[in-house]
C-alpha positions in Angstrom: 192.1 31.0 126.4 193.8 31.4 122.8 191.7 28.4 121.7 188.7 30.0 122.1 188.4 33.3 120.3 184.9 33.9 121.7 186.4 34.1 125.1 189.1 36.2 124.0 186.1 38.4 122.2 184.8 38.7 125.4 187.6 40.0 127.2 188.3 42.6 124.5 184.8 43.9 124.4 184.9 43.9 128.5 187.8 46.4 128.3 186.7 48.4 125.0 183.3 49.0 127.2 185.2 49.2 130.5 183.7 46.8 132.1 184.7 43.4 134.0 184.0 40.2 132.2 181.3 39.3 134.3 179.5 42.1 134.4 179.3 42.4 130.4 178.0 38.7 131.0 175.5 39.2 133.3 174.6 42.7 131.5 174.6 41.8 127.6 172.7 38.2 126.4 174.3 36.3 123.8 172.6 37.8 120.7 173.6 41.8 122.0 177.5 40.2 122.4 176.7 37.9 118.9 176.0 41.8 117.4 179.3 43.2 118.5 181.1 40.5 117.2 179.1 41.1 113.8 179.5 45.3 113.9 183.4 44.8 115.1 184.2 42.4 111.9 182.6 45.0 109.7 184.2 47.8 111.0 187.5 45.8 110.5 186.6 45.1 107.0 186.3 48.4 105.9 189.5 49.3 107.9 191.2 47.1 105.5 189.8 48.5 102.3 190.9 51.5 103.1 194.8 50.4 104.0 194.7 48.8 100.5 195.5 50.2 97.5 193.2 49.9 94.7 194.7 47.4 91.9 194.3 50.5 89.7 196.4 52.6 92.6 198.6 49.6 92.6 199.2 49.0 88.8 199.8 52.8 88.5 202.7 52.5 90.8 204.0 49.3 89.6 204.3 51.1 86.1 205.9 54.4 87.7 208.6 52.2 89.2 209.6 50.1 86.2 209.3 53.4 84.0 213.3 53.9 84.9 214.5 50.1 83.7 214.7 49.2 80.5 214.4 45.3 79.9 218.3 44.4 80.9 217.3 46.0 84.7 219.4 48.7 84.1 218.5 52.0 84.9 218.0 54.6 81.9 220.8 56.7 81.3 223.5 54.9 82.6 
């Protein structure tokens, strides 16, 4: 089953909707299942965007982390 991602998706969707796989396949046509796949894909992309820091924020964090070190790697003030 792992080798068949579409089948895995059908099981996940059935679980999400509180249905058995056979009921889902009886009640939803291939177009609706494809739309669910697209919906979850977009939802995952949006979630990933929110969890990743922007390049600007990452750069600011790196500058702040490196601000306490001189070129030799020793902390300033030692």
